[in-house]
C-alpha positions in Angstrom: 26.0 4.1 -14.6 28.9 2.4 -13.0 31.8 5.2 -12.4 34.1 3.5 -14.4 31.8 3.6 -17.7 30.8 7.1 -16.8 34.5 8.4 -17.0 35.3 6.1 -20.1 32.5 7.8 -21.7 33.5 11.5 -20.4 37.2 11.0 -21.6 35.8 9.4 -25.3 32.8 11.9 -25.7 33.4 14.8 -23.8 30.5 16.8 -25.3 27.4 14.8 -26.7 27.9 16.0 -30.0 31.7 15.5 -30.5 34.0 12.9 -30.5 38.0 13.3 -31.2 40.1 12.0 -33.3 43.5 12.3 -33.4 43.4 15.7 -31.0 40.5 17.2 -33.4 36.6 17.2 -32.9 34.7 14.9 -35.1 30.9 16.0 -35.3 28.5 13.1 -35.5 25.6 14.8 -37.5 23.7 15.9 -34.4 25.2 19.4 -33.6 26.7 22.0 -35.9 24.9 22.8 -38.7 22.1 20.3 -37.7 20.6 22.1 -34.8 20.0 25.1 -37.1 17.9 22.8 -39.5 15.8 21.6 -36.8 14.9 24.9 -35.3 11.4 25.4 -35.0 10.5 22.0 -33.7 11.7 22.2 -30.2 9.3 25.1 -29.8 6.2 22.9 -30.0 7.6 20.3 -27.4 6.5 20.9 -24.0 7.9 17.5 -21.8 7.7 13.8 -22.5 4.5 13.0 -21.4 4.5 9.3 -20.8 5.8 5.6 -22.0 2.8 3.3 -23.1 3.0 -0.3 -22.8 1.2 -2.9 -24.5 -0.3 -5.8 -22.3 -2.4 -8.3 -22.4 -3.7 -8.0 -18.7 -3.4 -4.4 -16.8 -4.6 -6.4 -14.0 -1.8 -8.5 -14.1 0.8 -5.6 -15.3 -0.1 -3.7 -12.5 1.3 -6.5 -10.0 4.5 -4.9 -11.4 4.0 -1.3 -12.3 2.0 -0.5 -9.0 2.9 -3.2 -6.4 6.2 -3.4 -7.0 7.6 -0.4 -8.5 5.4 2.2 -6.4 3.5 3.4 -9.3 0.2 5.4 -8.0 -2.9 5.2 -10.1 -3.9 8.5 -11.4 -6.9 8.0 -14.0 -7.8 5.0 -16.7 -11.0 3.7 -18.3 -12.0 2.1 -21.5 -11.9 3.9 -24.6 -14.9 1.6 -26.6 -14.3 3.3 -30.0 -10.7 2.1 -29.7 -11.5 -1.2 -28.6 -8.8 -0.3 -25.5 -8.5 -0.1 -21.9 -5.9 2.1 -20.0 -4.3 2.9 -16.6 -1.9 5.6 -15.9 0.8 5.6 -13.2 2.7 8.4 -11.9 6.2 7.6 -10.1 8.1 9.9 -7.8 9.6 11.9 -10.0 6.5 12.6 -12.2 7.1 10.4 -15.1 4.1 8.0 -16.1 3.7 4.8 -17.3 0.5 4.0 -19.3 -1.0 0.3 -19.6 -2.9 -0.3 -22.4 -4.9 -3.6 -23.1 -7.3 -4.6 -25.4 -11.2 -4.8 -25.2 -11.6 -7.1 -28.5 -9.6 -9.3 -30.9 -9.9 -6.6 -33.5 -8.6 -3.7 -32.0 -5.4 -1.9 -32.7 -3.5 -3.3 -29.5 -4.5 -6.9 -29.9 -3.1 -6.9 -33.3 0.2 -5.0 -32.0 0.2 -7.8 -29.6 0.1 -10.6 -32.0 2.5 -9.4 -34.1 5.1 -7.8 -31.2 4.0 -9.4 -27.8 3.9 -7.1 -24.5 6.2 -4.0 -24.3 6.7 -0.9 -25.6 3.9 0.3 -27.8 4.2 4.5 -27.9 5.9 7.3 -26.3 3.5 10.6 -25.7 4.7 14.0 -26.0 2.8 16.7 -24.8 3.0 19.8 -27.2 1.7 23.1 -28.2 0.0 24.3 -31.5 -0.2 20.6 -32.6 -1.5 21.3 -36.1 1.2 23.4 -37.0 3.8 21.2 -35.6 2.4 18.3 -37.8 2.4 20.7 -40.9 6.3 21.1 -40.3 6.8 17.4 -39.8 5.2 16.6 -43.2 7.4 19.4 -45.0 10.2 17.5 -43.3 8.8 14.1 -45.1 7.7 12.6 -41.6 4.4 10.5 -42.3 2.1 11.2 -40.1 -0.8 8.9 -39.1 -3.9 9.0 -36.6 -4.4 12.7 -36.8 -7.4 13.7 -34.7 -8.1 17.3 -33.6 -11.7 17.1 -32.6 -11.2 17.1 -29.3 -9.9 19.8 -27.1 -9.0 17.9 -24.1 -6.6 16.0 -26.5 -5.8 16.5 -30.2 -3.1 14.1 -31.4 -1.3 12.8 -34.0 1.0 10.1 -34.5 4.6 10.1 -36.2 5.1 6.8 -37.6 7.2 3.9 -36.7 8.3 4.0 -39.9 10.1 7.7 -39.3 10.6 7.0 -35.5 13.2 4.3 -35.4 10.3 1.5 -35.0 8.6 3.3 -32.0 5.2 5.3 -32.5 5.4 8.5 -31.0 2.0 10.1 -30.3 2.1 14.0 -30.4 -0.6 15.5 -28.0 -2.2 18.6 -27.1 -4.7 19.2 -24.2 -6.6 22.4 -23.0 -7.1 20.5 -19.8 -4.7 21.3 -16.8 -2.3 18.2 -15.6 -3.5 15.5 -13.6 -2.0 16.0 -10.0 
């Protein structure tokens, strides 16, 4: 962030949850009492694992994400039952990007690409006690789709984009160690 903009932000918003008006703090709703209402959720979240981008061609997209931006291939493959192919790349700070392309015209990725074009498809958060977290979210009114608890190596559920400001949120739990 440009130094002038950063200092302007700090003057206007000394703490993320507050702004000042007429010398008094104004709560914007994501501090104060809101924190206690949301307690119990953060204990489940381990980390933001990866950002997934829907693309028409992984081969084409990898020219940017691997060759130009320096992503190191971690793993990938075809998920026949889901109708998609994926590859994940790791970057120097440990962040990961996943590229997803359709294997056929009927897959959910093909449908997504027809409706939205290439771009952000979902964010994946690694969690613990996924089923417990999903129940808490449902009680709070979140629409959860695509629940799959069958595989210990990758249990998943998705927060509908209607409840996540337009982005699919994947919640995943795995009993496997992290890829190096």
